[in-house]
Biopython code that builds the backbone (N, CA, C, O; Angstrom):
import numpy as np
from Bio.PDB.StructureBuilder import StructureBuilder

atoms = [
    (1, "MET", "N", (31.618, 44.971, -22.003)),
    (1, "MET", "CA", (32.958, 44.653, -22.432)),
    (1, "MET", "C", (33.896, 45.715, -21.879)),
    (1, "MET", "O", (33.607, 46.910, -21.940)),
    (2, "ASP", "N", (35.029, 45.259, -21.335)),
    (2, "ASP", "CA", (36.006, 46.191, -20.778)),
    (2, "ASP", "C", (36.745, 46.935, -21.887)),
    (2, "ASP", "O", (37.070, 46.364, -22.928)),
    (3, "LEU", "N", (36.999, 48.207, -21.647)),
    (3, "LEU", "CA", (37.857, 49.022, -22.501)),
    (3, "LEU", "C", (39.177, 49.183, -21.756)),
    (3, "LEU", "O", (39.188, 49.525, -20.573)),
    (4, "CYS", "N", (40.283, 48.939, -22.443)),
    (4, "CYS", "CA", (41.568, 48.840, -21.756)),
    (4, "CYS", "C", (42.681, 49.635, -22.436)),
    (4, "CYS", "O", (42.647, 49.897, -23.638)),
    (5, "THR", "N", (43.658, 50.003, -21.627)),
    (5, "THR", "CA", (44.925, 50.497, -22.134)),
    (5, "THR", "C", (45.912, 49.343, -21.999)),
    (5, "THR", "O", (45.660, 48.387, -21.267)),
    (6, "CYS", "N", (47.040, 49.435, -22.710)),
    (6, "CYS", "CA", (48.030, 48.366, -22.635)),
    (6, "CYS", "C", (49.333, 48.825, -23.262)),
    (6, "CYS", "O", (49.426, 49.918, -23.821)),
    (7, "LEU", "N", (50.334, 47.971, -23.155)),
    (7, "LEU", "CA", (51.600, 48.151, -23.850)),
    (7, "LEU", "C", (51.729, 47.001, -24.839)),
    (7, "LEU", "O", (51.418, 45.857, -24.508)),
    (8, "ILE", "N", (52.189, 47.304, -26.060)),
    (8, "ILE", "CA", (52.326, 46.283, -27.099)),
    (8, "ILE", "C", (53.776, 46.241, -27.566)),
    (8, "ILE", "O", (54.337, 47.257, -27.975)),
    (9, "ASN", "N", (54.376, 45.054, -27.502)),
    (9, "ASN", "CA", (55.678, 44.829, -28.120)),
    (9, "ASN", "C", (55.391, 44.501, -29.578)),
    (9, "ASN", "O", (54.895, 43.414, -29.876)),
    (10, "LEU", "N", (55.689, 45.409, -30.482)),
    (10, "LEU", "CA", (55.373, 45.198, -31.889)),
    (10, "LEU", "C", (56.126, 43.989, -32.442)),
    (10, "LEU", "O", (57.350, 43.909, -32.338)),
    (11, "SER", "N", (55.391, 43.063, -33.024)),
    (11, "SER", "CA", (55.947, 41.835, -33.604)),
    (11, "SER", "C", (56.837, 41.076, -32.626)),
    (11, "SER", "O", (57.781, 40.403, -33.041)),
    (12, "GLY", "N", (56.549, 41.179, -31.345)),
    (12, "GLY", "CA", (57.302, 40.449, -30.335)),
    (12, "GLY", "C", (58.642, 41.059, -29.989)),
    (12, "GLY", "O", (59.421, 40.444, -29.261)),
    (13, "GLU", "N", (58.933, 42.233, -30.480)),
    (13, "GLU", "CA", (60.212, 42.905, -30.203)),
    (13, "GLU", "C", (60.064, 43.802, -28.972)),
    (13, "GLU", "O", (59.262, 44.735, -28.975)),
    (14, "SER", "N", (60.828, 43.523, -27.933)),
    (14, "SER", "CA", (60.728, 44.335, -26.720)),
    (14, "SER", "C", (61.364, 45.709, -26.896)),
    (14, "SER", "O", (61.208, 46.578, -26.038)),
    (15, "LYS", "N", (62.086, 45.914, -28.010)),
    (15, "LYS", "CA", (62.713, 47.216, -28.258)),
    (15, "LYS", "C", (61.725, 48.223, -28.835)),
    (15, "LYS", "O", (61.952, 49.430, -28.761)),
    (16, "THR", "N", (60.631, 47.730, -29.408)),
    (16, "THR", "CA", (59.631, 48.605, -30.003)),
    (16, "THR", "C", (58.321, 48.414, -29.255)),
    (16, "THR", "O", (57.594, 47.453, -29.506)),
    (17, "VAL", "N", (58.022, 49.317, -28.347)),
    (17, "VAL", "CA", (56.832, 49.210, -27.504)),
    (17, "VAL", "C", (55.905, 50.377, -27.807)),
    (17, "VAL", "O", (56.324, 51.534, -27.848)),
    (18, "VAL", "N", (54.632, 50.048, -28.019)),
    (18, "VAL", "CA", (53.618, 51.066, -28.259)),
    (18, "VAL", "C", (52.681, 51.090, -27.064)),
    (18, "VAL", "O", (52.225, 50.047, -26.597)),
    (19, "ARG", "N", (52.401, 52.275, -26.581)),
    (19, "ARG", "CA", (51.467, 52.457, -25.460)),
    (19, "ARG", "C", (50.108, 52.825, -26.029)),
    (19, "ARG", "O", (49.991, 53.768, -26.812)),
    (20, "ILE", "N", (49.078, 52.076, -25.635)),
    (20, "ILE", "CA", (47.703, 52.408, -26.007)),
    (20, "ILE", "C", (47.145, 53.256, -24.870)),
    (20, "ILE", "O", (46.883, 52.734, -23.786)),
    (21, "PRO", "N", (46.956, 54.568, -25.100)),
    (21, "PRO", "CA", (46.563, 55.482, -24.029)),
    (21, "PRO", "C", (45.055, 55.479, -23.760)),
    (21, "PRO", "O", (44.276, 54.989, -24.577)),
    (22, "PRO", "N", (44.650, 56.025, -22.617)),
    (22, "PRO", "CA", (43.227, 56.083, -22.262)),
    (22, "PRO", "C", (42.320, 56.765, -23.287)),
    (22, "PRO", "O", (41.179, 56.330, -23.439)),
    (23, "PRO", "N", (42.758, 57.808, -24.000)),
    (23, "PRO", "CA", (41.827, 58.400, -24.961)),
    (23, "PRO", "C", (41.477, 57.466, -26.130)),
    (23, "PRO", "O", (40.474, 57.684, -26.811)),
    (24, "ARG", "N", (42.289, 56.431, -26.369)),
    (24, "ARG", "CA", (42.042, 55.511, -27.484)),
    (24, "ARG", "C", (42.122, 54.065, -26.999)),
    (24, "ARG", "O", (42.954, 53.302, -27.489)),
    (25, "PRO", "N", (41.269, 53.670, -26.040)),
    (25, "PRO", "CA", (41.372, 52.325, -25.482)),
    (25, "PRO", "C", (40.951, 51.256, -26.485)),
    (25, "PRO", "O", (40.283, 51.535, -27.481)),
    (26, "LYS", "N", (41.357, 50.037, -26.194)),
    (26, "LYS", "CA", (40.995, 48.866, -26.984)),
    (26, "LYS", "C", (39.996, 48.038, -26.186)),
    (26, "LYS", "O", (40.044, 48.026, -24.956)),
    (27, "THR", "N", (39.087, 47.344, -26.877)),
    (27, "THR", "CA", (38.207, 46.416, -26.174)),
    (27, "THR", "C", (39.054, 45.227, -25.740)),
    (27, "THR", "O", (40.113, 44.967, -26.312)),
    (28, "TYR", "N", (38.584, 44.510, -24.732)),
    (28, "TYR", "CA", (39.356, 43.356, -24.285)),
    (28, "TYR", "C", (39.429, 42.302, -25.391)),
    (28, "TYR", "O", (40.443, 41.614, -25.508)),
    (29, "ALA", "N", (38.383, 42.162, -26.201)),
    (29, "ALA", "CA", (38.420, 41.236, -27.327)),
    (29, "ALA", "C", (39.517, 41.635, -28.315)),
    (29, "ALA", "O", (40.168, 40.769, -28.901)),
    (30, "GLU", "N", (39.722, 42.927, -28.501)),
    (30, "GLU", "CA", (40.774, 43.396, -29.400)),
    (30, "GLU", "C", (42.157, 43.126, -28.815)),
    (30, "GLU", "O", (43.101, 42.864, -29.560)),
    (31, "ILE", "N", (42.286, 43.187, -27.492)),
    (31, "ILE", "CA", (43.562, 42.870, -26.844)),
    (31, "ILE", "C", (43.950, 41.422, -27.159)),
    (31, "ILE", "O", (45.110, 41.137, -27.459)),
    (32, "ILE", "N", (42.982, 40.518, -27.090)),
    (32, "ILE", "CA", (43.250, 39.109, -27.404)),
    (32, "ILE", "C", (43.675, 38.974, -28.869)),
    (32, "ILE", "O", (44.603, 38.227, -29.177)),
    (33, "LEU", "N", (43.017, 39.676, -29.751)),
    (33, "LEU", "CA", (43.368, 39.659, -31.169)),
    (33, "LEU", "C", (44.769, 40.236, -31.398)),
    (33, "LEU", "O", (45.538, 39.700, -32.196)),
    (34, "LEU", "N", (45.097, 41.318, -30.705)),
    (34, "LEU", "CA", (46.428, 41.914, -30.829)),
    (34, "LEU", "C", (47.519, 40.937, -30.400)),
    (34, "LEU", "O", (48.623, 40.966, -30.943)),
    (35, "ARG", "N", (47.224, 40.087, -29.445)),
    (35, "ARG", "CA", (48.196, 39.079, -29.020)),
    (35, "ARG", "C", (48.467, 38.075, -30.140)),
    (35, "ARG", "O", (49.599, 37.623, -30.312)),
    (36, "ALA", "N", (47.436, 37.731, -30.893)),
    (36, "ALA", "CA", (47.633, 36.839, -32.042)),
    (36, "ALA", "C", (48.460, 37.535, -33.118)),
    (36, "ALA", "O", (49.311, 36.908, -33.748)),
    (37, "VAL", "N", (48.218, 38.810, -33.329)),
    (37, "VAL", "CA", (48.944, 39.579, -34.347)),
    (37, "VAL", "C", (50.417, 39.747, -33.971)),
    (37, "VAL", "O", (51.292, 39.652, -34.831)),
    (38, "HIS", "N", (50.692, 39.996, -32.688)),
    (38, "HIS", "CA", (52.045, 40.345, -32.256)),
    (38, "HIS", "C", (52.815, 39.204, -31.604)),
    (38, "HIS", "O", (53.852, 39.437, -30.983)),
    (39, "GLY", "N", (52.327, 37.985, -31.734)),
    (39, "GLY", "CA", (53.142, 36.833, -31.357)),
    (39, "GLY", "C", (52.993, 36.278, -29.966)),
    (39, "GLY", "O", (53.882, 35.547, -29.527)),
    (40, "GLY", "N", (51.942, 36.569, -29.245)),
    (40, "GLY", "CA", (51.745, 35.907, -27.960)),
    (40, "GLY", "C", (51.252, 36.808, -26.844)),
    (40, "GLY", "O", (51.268, 38.035, -26.937)),
    (41, "THR", "N", (50.815, 36.147, -25.793)),
    (41, "THR", "CA", (50.234, 36.819, -24.636)),
    (41, "THR", "C", (51.190, 37.827, -24.017)),
    (41, "THR", "O", (50.775, 38.924, -23.645)),
    (42, "GLU", "N", (52.458, 37.472, -23.902)),
    (42, "GLU", "CA", (53.430, 38.338, -23.238)),
    (42, "GLU", "C", (53.726, 39.615, -24.021)),
    (42, "GLU", "O", (54.333, 40.539, -23.479)),
    (43, "ASN", "N", (53.309, 39.682, -25.285)),
    (43, "ASN", "CA", (53.607, 40.858, -26.109)),
    (43, "ASN", "C", (52.533, 41.948, -26.035)),
    (43, "ASN", "O", (52.706, 43.025, -26.604)),
    (44, "VAL", "N", (51.449, 41.680, -25.353)),
    (44, "VAL", "CA", (50.441, 42.713, -25.066)),
    (44, "VAL", "C", (50.224, 42.637, -23.557)),
    (44, "VAL", "O", (49.564, 41.725, -23.057)),
    (45, "ARG", "N", (50.780, 43.596, -22.850)),
    (45, "ARG", "CA", (50.862, 43.499, -21.389)),
    (45, "ARG", "C", (50.415, 44.794, -20.715)),
    (45, "ARG", "O", (50.016, 45.755, -21.373)),
    (46, "ASP", "N", (50.492, 44.790, -19.409)),
    (46, "ASP", "CA", (50.097, 45.933, -18.587)),
    (46, "ASP", "C", (48.685, 46.403, -18.936)),
    (46, "ASP", "O", (48.445, 47.588, -19.169)),
    (47, "VAL", "N", (47.772, 45.454, -18.965)),
    (47, "VAL", "CA", (46.376, 45.711, -19.325)),
    (47, "VAL", "C", (45.680, 46.377, -18.135)),
    (47, "VAL", "O", (45.666, 45.839, -17.028)),
    (48, "LYS", "N", (45.105, 47.554, -18.384)),
    (48, "LYS", "CA", (44.374, 48.289, -17.345)),
    (48, "LYS", "C", (43.001, 48.664, -17.879)),
    (48, "LYS", "O", (42.869, 49.127, -19.012)),
    (49, "ILE", "N", (41.991, 48.461, -17.062)),
    (49, "ILE", "CA", (40.619, 48.808, -17.449)),
    (49, "ILE", "C", (40.420, 50.308, -17.247)),
    (49, "ILE", "O", (40.716, 50.852, -16.183)),
    (50, "VAL", "N", (39.907, 50.967, -18.300)),
    (50, "VAL", "CA", (39.640, 52.406, -18.197)),
    (50, "VAL", "C", (38.177, 52.738, -18.469)),
    (50, "VAL", "O", (37.781, 53.899, -18.367)),
    (51, "GLY", "N", (37.371, 51.738, -18.814)),
    (51, "GLY", "CA", (35.964, 51.981, -19.089)),
    (51, "GLY", "C", (35.252, 50.702, -19.483)),
    (51, "GLY", "O", (35.842, 49.622, -19.493)),
    (52, "HIS", "N", (33.970, 50.840, -19.807)),
    (52, "HIS", "CA", (33.132, 49.702, -20.205)),
    (52, "HIS", "C", (32.226, 50.138, -21.341)),
    (52, "HIS", "O", (31.925, 51.320, -21.507)),
    (53, "MET", "N", (31.799, 49.153, -22.119)),
    (53, "MET", "CA", (30.817, 49.396, -23.164)),
    (53, "MET", "C", (29.905, 48.179, -23.224)),
    (53, "MET", "O", (30.289, 47.108, -22.756)),
    (54, "PRO", "N", (28.711, 48.314, -23.784)),
    (54, "PRO", "CA", (27.808, 47.164, -23.861)),
    (54, "PRO", "C", (28.418, 46.033, -24.693)),
    (54, "PRO", "O", (29.112, 46.276, -25.681)),
    (55, "ASP", "N", (28.145, 44.791, -24.275)),
    (55, "ASP", "CA", (28.625, 43.613, -25.006)),
    (55, "ASP", "C", (27.760, 43.379, -26.233)),
    (55, "ASP", "O", (26.538, 43.279, -26.126)),
    (56, "ASP", "N", (28.388, 43.291, -27.395)),
    (56, "ASP", "CA", (27.708, 42.923, -28.635)),
    (56, "ASP", "C", (28.732, 42.240, -29.537)),
    (56, "ASP", "O", (29.403, 42.908, -30.323)),
    (57, "PRO", "N", (28.863, 40.899, -29.433)),
    (57, "PRO", "CA", (29.892, 40.186, -30.180)),
    (57, "PRO", "C", (29.794, 40.353, -31.696)),
    (57, "PRO", "O", (30.822, 40.409, -32.372)),
    (58, "VAL", "N", (28.590, 40.433, -32.238)),
    (58, "VAL", "CA", (28.432, 40.552, -33.690)),
    (58, "VAL", "C", (28.989, 41.897, -34.178)),
    (58, "VAL", "O", (29.744, 41.942, -35.149)),
    (59, "THR", "N", (28.620, 42.979, -33.509)),
    (59, "THR", "CA", (29.108, 44.304, -33.878)),
    (59, "THR", "C", (30.615, 44.419, -33.652)),
    (59, "THR", "O", (31.329, 44.991, -34.475)),
    (60, "GLU", "N", (31.088, 43.876, -32.542)),
    (60, "GLU", "CA", (32.516, 43.937, -32.239)),
    (60, "GLU", "C", (33.324, 43.150, -33.275)),
    (60, "GLU", "O", (34.384, 43.603, -33.706)),
    (61, "LYS", "N", (32.831, 41.983, -33.673)),
    (61, "LYS", "CA", (33.561, 41.209, -34.677)),
    (61, "LYS", "C", (33.603, 41.969, -36.010)),
    (61, "LYS", "O", (34.634, 41.966, -36.681)),
    (62, "ALA", "N", (32.510, 42.614, -36.398)),
    (62, "ALA", "CA", (32.483, 43.391, -37.644)),
    (62, "ALA", "C", (33.504, 44.531, -37.565)),
    (62, "ALA", "O", (34.200, 44.806, -38.542)),
    (63, "ARG", "N", (33.594, 45.184, -36.422)),
    (63, "ARG", "CA", (34.563, 46.266, -36.242)),
    (63, "ARG", "C", (35.982, 45.727, -36.342)),
    (63, "ARG", "O", (36.828, 46.315, -37.015)),
    (64, "LEU", "N", (36.246, 44.600, -35.667)),
    (64, "LEU", "CA", (37.578, 44.002, -35.709)),
    (64, "LEU", "C", (37.934, 43.508, -37.111)),
    (64, "LEU", "O", (39.083, 43.623, -37.536)),
    (65, "ARG", "N", (36.957, 42.961, -37.826)),
    (65, "ARG", "CA", (37.195, 42.493, -39.193)),
    (65, "ARG", "C", (37.559, 43.664, -40.102)),
    (65, "ARG", "O", (38.411, 43.526, -40.980)),
    (66, "ALA", "N", (36.922, 44.807, -39.897)),
    (66, "ALA", "CA", (37.231, 45.996, -40.708)),
    (66, "ALA", "C", (38.660, 46.481, -40.467)),
    (66, "ALA", "O", (39.280, 47.050, -41.366)),
    (67, "ILE", "N", (39.183, 46.262, -39.266)),
    (67, "ILE", "CA", (40.533, 46.710, -38.936)),
    (67, "ILE", "C", (41.586, 45.647, -39.265)),
    (67, "ILE", "O", (42.612, 45.950, -39.873)),
    (68, "TYR", "N", (41.321, 44.398, -38.858)),
    (68, "TYR", "CA", (42.334, 43.342, -38.919)),
    (68, "TYR", "C", (42.106, 42.300, -40.024)),
    (68, "TYR", "O", (42.926, 41.399, -40.200)),
    (69, "GLY", "N", (41.024, 42.416, -40.750)),
    (69, "GLY", "CA", (40.757, 41.491, -41.842)),
    (69, "GLY", "C", (40.524, 40.061, -41.383)),
    (69, "GLY", "O", (39.818, 39.823, -40.402)),
    (70, "LYS", "N", (41.121, 39.105, -42.098)),
    (70, "LYS", "CA", (40.902, 37.675, -41.832)),
    (70, "LYS", "C", (41.395, 37.234, -40.462)),
    (70, "LYS", "O", (40.924, 36.226, -39.936)),
    (71, "MET", "N", (42.326, 37.963, -39.880)),
    (71, "MET", "CA", (42.824, 37.605, -38.552)),
    (71, "MET", "C", (41.681, 37.599, -37.540)),
    (71, "MET", "O", (41.677, 36.783, -36.618)),
    (72, "ALA", "N", (40.714, 38.500, -37.702)),
    (72, "ALA", "CA", (39.554, 38.529, -36.795)),
    (72, "ALA", "C", (38.749, 37.238, -36.921)),
    (72, "ALA", "O", (38.251, 36.725, -35.919)),
    (73, "ASP", "N", (38.613, 36.702, -38.141)),
    (73, "ASP", "CA", (37.889, 35.443, -38.329)),
    (73, "ASP", "C", (38.656, 34.260, -37.761)),
    (73, "ASP", "O", (38.048, 33.302, -37.285)),
    (74, "GLU", "N", (39.989, 34.315, -37.805)),
    (74, "GLU", "CA", (40.795, 33.230, -37.249)),
    (74, "GLU", "C", (40.707, 33.193, -35.726)),
    (74, "GLU", "O", (40.609, 32.121, -35.128)),
    (75, "VAL", "N", (40.743, 34.356, -35.112)),
    (75, "VAL", "CA", (40.704, 34.420, -33.646)),
    (75, "VAL", "C", (39.279, 34.220, -33.128)),
    (75, "VAL", "O", (39.075, 33.581, -32.095)),
    (76, "TYR", "N", (38.298, 34.765, -33.844)),
    (76, "TYR", "CA", (36.889, 34.678, -33.429)),
    (76, "TYR", "C", (36.056, 34.082, -34.561)),
    (76, "TYR", "O", (35.375, 34.817, -35.275)),
    (77, "PRO", "N", (36.100, 32.756, -34.735)),
    (77, "PRO", "CA", (35.331, 32.143, -35.824)),
    (77, "PRO", "C", (33.830, 32.156, -35.535)),
    (77, "PRO", "O", (33.399, 32.212, -34.383)),
    (78, "GLY", "N", (33.049, 32.104, -36.613)),
    (78, "GLY", "CA", (31.595, 32.038, -36.485)),
    (78, "GLY", "C", (30.935, 33.389, -36.596)),
    (78, "GLY", "O", (31.583, 34.435, -36.557)),
    (79, "VAL", "N", (29.609, 33.334, -36.737)),
    (79, "VAL", "CA", (28.822, 34.553, -36.919)),
    (79, "VAL", "C", (28.682, 35.318, -35.608)),
    (79, "VAL", "O", (28.826, 36.540, -35.581)),
    (80, "SER", "N", (28.404, 34.604, -34.527)),
    (80, "SER", "CA", (28.262, 35.224, -33.211)),
    (80, "SER", "C", (29.286, 34.583, -32.272)),
    (80, "SER", "O", (28.941, 33.695, -31.491)),
    (81, "PRO", "N", (30.534, 35.024, -32.343)),
    (81, "PRO", "CA", (31.604, 34.360, -31.601)),
    (81, "PRO", "C", (31.533, 34.583, -30.098)),
    (81, "PRO", "O", (30.948, 35.550, -29.609)),
    (82, "ASN", "N", (32.150, 33.651, -29.390)),
    (82, "ASN", "CA", (32.272, 33.758, -27.942)),
    (82, "ASN", "C", (33.526, 34.585, -27.659)),
    (82, "ASN", "O", (34.643, 34.075, -27.744)),
    (83, "MET", "N", (33.341, 35.851, -27.326)),
    (83, "MET", "CA", (34.464, 36.762, -27.088)),
    (83, "MET", "C", (34.645, 37.015, -25.606)),
    (83, "MET", "O", (33.667, 37.127, -24.867)),
    (84, "PRO", "N", (35.901, 37.107, -25.163)),
    (84, "PRO", "CA", (36.125, 37.494, -23.771)),
    (84, "PRO", "C", (35.724, 38.959, -23.591)),
    (84, "PRO", "O", (35.951, 39.787, -24.473)),
    (85, "THR", "N", (35.138, 39.261, -22.461)),
    (85, "THR", "CA", (34.664, 40.627, -22.238)),
    (85, "THR", "C", (35.305, 41.302, -21.029)),
    (85, "THR", "O", (35.291, 42.529, -20.930)),
    (86, "GLU", "N", (35.869, 40.514, -20.105)),
    (86, "GLU", "CA", (36.412, 41.086, -18.876)),
    (86, "GLU", "C", (37.901, 40.816, -18.752)),
    (86, "GLU", "O", (38.357, 39.690, -18.947)),
    (87, "ALA", "N", (38.642, 41.843, -18.432)),
    (87, "ALA", "CA", (40.097, 41.752, -18.344)),
    (87, "ALA", "C", (40.608, 41.348, -16.964)),
    (87, "ALA", "O", (41.815, 41.165, -16.800)),
    (88, "HIS", "N", (39.745, 41.205, -15.978)),
    (88, "HIS", "CA", (40.184, 40.964, -14.596)),
    (88, "HIS", "C", (41.023, 39.704, -14.434)),
    (88, "HIS", "O", (41.906, 39.668, -13.577)),
    (89, "ASN", "N", (40.775, 38.676, -15.229)),
    (89, "ASN", "CA", (41.520, 37.416, -15.096)),
    (89, "ASN", "C", (42.697, 37.325, -16.055)),
    (89, "ASN", "O", (43.337, 36.278, -16.147)),
    (90, "ASP", "N", (42.988, 38.389, -16.760)),
    (90, "ASP", "CA", (44.093, 38.398, -17.710)),
    (90, "ASP", "C", (45.415, 38.236, -16.958)),
    (90, "ASP", "O", (45.598, 38.837, -15.900)),
    (91, "PRO", "N", (46.351, 37.420, -17.500)),
    (91, "PRO", "CA", (47.623, 37.232, -16.789)),
    (91, "PRO", "C", (48.461, 38.502, -16.694)),
    (91, "PRO", "O", (49.353, 38.584, -15.849)),
    (92, "TYR", "N", (48.194, 39.493, -17.541)),
    (92, "TYR", "CA", (48.958, 40.736, -17.510)),
    (92, "TYR", "C", (48.093, 41.925, -17.086)),
    (92, "TYR", "O", (48.407, 43.072, -17.402)),
    (93, "PHE", "N", (47.002, 41.644, -16.368)),
    (93, "PHE", "CA", (46.107, 42.688, -15.866)),
    (93, "PHE", "C", (46.775, 43.404, -14.699)),
    (93, "PHE", "O", (47.384, 42.772, -13.836)),
    (94, "ILE", "N", (46.655, 44.724, -14.684)),
    (94, "ILE", "CA", (47.166, 45.529, -13.575)),
    (94, "ILE", "C", (45.987, 46.284, -12.983)),
    (94, "ILE", "O", (45.393, 47.142, -13.637)),
    (95, "ALA", "N", (45.656, 45.960, -11.747)),
    (95, "ALA", "CA", (44.563, 46.663, -11.074)),
    (95, "ALA", "C", (45.054, 48.036, -10.641)),
    (95, "ALA", "O", (46.214, 48.200, -10.264)),
    (96, "ASP", "N", (44.170, 49.012, -10.695)),
    (96, "ASP", "CA", (44.536, 50.336, -10.209)),
    (96, "ASP", "C", (44.736, 50.259, -8.703)),
    (96, "ASP", "O", (43.874, 49.752, -7.986)),
    (97, "PRO", "N", (45.860, 50.755, -8.225)),
    (97, "PRO", "CA", (46.081, 50.716, -6.782)),
    (97, "PRO", "C", (45.128, 51.658, -6.068)),
    (97, "PRO", "O", (44.659, 52.646, -6.633)),
    (98, "LYS", "N", (44.860, 51.334, -4.831)),
    (98, "LYS", "CA", (44.029, 52.233, -4.024)),
    (98, "LYS", "C", (44.748, 53.559, -3.874)),
    (98, "LYS", "O", (45.965, 53.591, -3.693)),
    (99, "PRO", "N", (44.003, 54.654, -3.946)),
    (99, "PRO", "CA", (44.678, 55.934, -3.744)),
    (99, "PRO", "C", (45.267, 56.004, -2.343)),
    (99, "PRO", "O", (44.626, 55.613, -1.368)),
    (100, "ALA", "N", (46.462, 56.494, -2.256)),
    (100, "ALA", "CA", (47.127, 56.597, -0.957)),
    (100, "ALA", "C", (46.444, 57.675, -0.122)),
    (100, "ALA", "O", (46.152, 58.767, -0.610)),
    (101, "THR", "N", (46.198, 57.352, 1.125)),
    (101, "THR", "CA", (45.615, 58.339, 2.032)),
    (101, "THR", "C", (46.710, 58.770, 2.997)),
    (101, "THR", "O", (47.425, 57.929, 3.543)),
    (102, "PRO", "N", (46.842, 60.052, 3.206)),
    (102, "PRO", "CA", (47.898, 60.511, 4.113)),
    (102, "PRO", "C", (47.632, 60.044, 5.538)),
    (102, "PRO", "O", (46.483, 59.969, 5.975)),
    (103, "ALA", "N", (48.684, 59.738, 6.241)),
    (103, "ALA", "CA", (48.553, 59.312, 7.634)),
    (103, "ALA", "C", (48.069, 60.499, 8.461)),
    (103, "ALA", "O", (48.497, 61.638, 8.270)),
    (104, "LYS", "N", (47.174, 60.196, 9.375)),
    (104, "LYS", "CA", (46.663, 61.253, 10.239)),
    (104, "LYS", "C", (47.675, 61.550, 11.331)),
    (104, "LYS", "O", (48.241, 60.645, 11.943)),
    (105, "ARG", "N", (47.887, 62.822, 11.558)),
    (105, "ARG", "CA", (48.796, 63.230, 12.625)),
    (105, "ARG", "C", (48.029, 63.271, 13.935)),
    (105, "ARG", "O", (46.862, 63.659, 13.990)),
    (106, "LYS", "N", (48.712, 62.865, 14.970)),
    (106, "LYS", "CA", (48.084, 62.937, 16.284)),
    (106, "LYS", "C", (48.102, 64.383, 16.748)),
    (106, "LYS", "O", (49.101, 65.093, 16.630)),
    (107, "SER", "N", (46.965, 64.787, 17.276)),
    (107, "SER", "CA", (46.922, 66.145, 17.810)),
    (107, "SER", "C", (47.651, 66.176, 19.138)),
    (107, "SER", "O", (47.929, 65.131, 19.726)),
    (108, "LYS", "N", (47.961, 67.373, 19.610)),
    (108, "LYS", "CA", (48.696, 67.506, 20.868)),
    (108, "LYS", "C", (47.913, 66.919, 22.030)),
    (108, "LYS", "O", (48.495, 66.415, 22.990)),
    (109, "GLU", "N", (46.582, 66.987, 21.938)),
    (109, "GLU", "CA", (45.767, 66.475, 23.036)),
    (109, "GLU", "C", (45.803, 64.949, 23.092)),
    (109, "GLU", "O", (45.724, 64.372, 24.176)),
    (110, "THR", "N", (45.921, 64.282, 21.930)),
    (110, "THR", "CA", (45.883, 62.826, 21.938)),
    (110, "THR", "C", (47.272, 62.218, 21.819)),
    (110, "THR", "O", (47.412, 61.000, 21.711)),
    (111, "LYS", "N", (48.296, 63.058, 21.838)),
    (111, "LYS", "CA", (49.654, 62.565, 21.703)),
    (111, "LYS", "C", (49.985, 61.663, 22.876)),
    (111, "LYS", "O", (49.611, 61.927, 24.019)),
    (112, "ASP", "N", (50.693, 60.595, 22.563)),
    (112, "ASP", "CA", (51.075, 59.655, 23.611)),
    (112, "ASP", "C", (51.998, 60.373, 24.589)),
    (112, "ASP", "O", (53.047, 60.893, 24.211)),
    (113, "THR", "N", (51.585, 60.390, 25.851)),
    (113, "THR", "CA", (52.343, 61.149, 26.854)),
    (113, "THR", "C", (52.942, 60.230, 27.904)),
    (113, "THR", "O", (53.012, 60.587, 29.079)),
    (114, "ALA", "N", (53.372, 59.050, 27.485)),
    (114, "ALA", "CA", (53.987, 58.137, 28.449)),
    (114, "ALA", "C", (55.274, 58.766, 28.968)),
    (114, "ALA", "O", (56.051, 59.345, 28.209)),
    (115, "GLU", "N", (55.484, 58.643, 30.266)),
    (115, "GLU", "CA", (56.662, 59.243, 30.876)),
    (115, "GLU", "C", (57.878, 58.376, 30.627)),
    (115, "GLU", "O", (57.791, 57.150, 30.572)),
    (116, "ALA", "N", (58.998, 59.027, 30.479)),
    (116, "ALA", "CA", (60.257, 58.302, 30.317)),
    (116, "ALA", "C", (60.636, 57.686, 31.659)),
    (116, "ALA", "O", (60.343, 58.256, 32.710)),
    (117, "PRO", "N", (61.284, 56.531, 31.629)),
    (117, "PRO", "CA", (61.686, 55.914, 32.902)),
    (117, "PRO", "C", (62.723, 56.773, 33.620)),
    (117, "PRO", "O", (63.510, 57.484, 32.995)),
    (118, "SER", "N", (62.699, 56.689, 34.923)),
    (118, "SER", "CA", (63.660, 57.472, 35.731)),
    (118, "SER", "C", (65.039, 56.788, 35.657)),
    (118, "SER", "O", (65.125, 55.590, 35.386)),
    (119, "PRO", "N", (66.091, 57.539, 35.894)),
    (119, "PRO", "CA", (67.442, 56.956, 35.846)),
    (119, "PRO", "C", (67.626, 55.811, 36.829)),
    (119, "PRO", "O", (68.453, 54.932, 36.585)),
    (120, "GLU", "N", (66.883, 55.789, 37.931)),
    (120, "GLU", "CA", (67.018, 54.743, 38.917)),
    (120, "GLU", "C", (66.537, 53.387, 38.368)),
    (120, "GLU", "O", (66.954, 52.339, 38.860)),
    (121, "GLU", "N", (65.656, 53.408, 37.345)),
    (121, "GLU", "CA", (65.116, 52.171, 36.810)),
    (121, "GLU", "C", (66.082, 51.462, 35.869)),
    (121, "GLU", "O", (65.896, 50.284, 35.565)),
    (122, "PHE", "N", (67.111, 52.168, 35.404)),
    (122, "PHE", "CA", (68.084, 51.535, 34.509)),
    (122, "PHE", "C", (69.146, 50.815, 35.326)),
    (122, "PHE", "O", (69.608, 51.329, 36.344)),
    (123, "PRO", "N", (69.529, 49.630, 34.878)),
    (123, "PRO", "CA", (70.621, 48.948, 35.608)),
    (123, "PRO", "C", (71.924, 49.695, 35.389)),
    (123, "PRO", "O", (72.162, 50.206, 34.295)),
    (124, "GLY", "N", (72.724, 49.766, 36.347)),
    (124, "GLY", "CA", (73.878, 50.614, 36.359)),
    (124, "GLY", "C", (75.120, 50.066, 35.957)),
    (124, "GLY", "O", (76.133, 50.766, 35.956)),
]
sb = StructureBuilder()
sb.init_structure("model")
sb.init_model(0)
sb.init_chain("A")
sb.init_seg("    ")
for serial, (resi, resn, name, xyz) in enumerate(atoms, 1):
    if name == "N":
        sb.init_residue(resn, " ", resi, " ")
    sb.init_atom(name, np.array(xyz, "f"), 0.0, 1.0, " ", f" {name:<3s}", serial, name[0])
structure = sb.get_structure()
């Protein structure tokens, strides 16, 4: 199961945004639950994967039930619910960009040494 950071618009209000930082990531299943709590998919956004943990829907549901109460049962009904585990297909997923690599400078030996055209070659 993916562990993620995200931004949450509390109760759907774009004026009150909470950042879930890397030291306290949420499981992807919890991100889906937070969307139900805060009024929709667009209110939990900028989802970034920061780690992984073993998939165990029963344990995860018990953890979510302890935090969110009956809302966990509404979003994930049943004893062994089918929970999403990967954030890659999330509409608000942000992939980490490739680290920028500095451009290599040409050494003096390999520098392009094409000669400038002579003045006679320009039309007058």
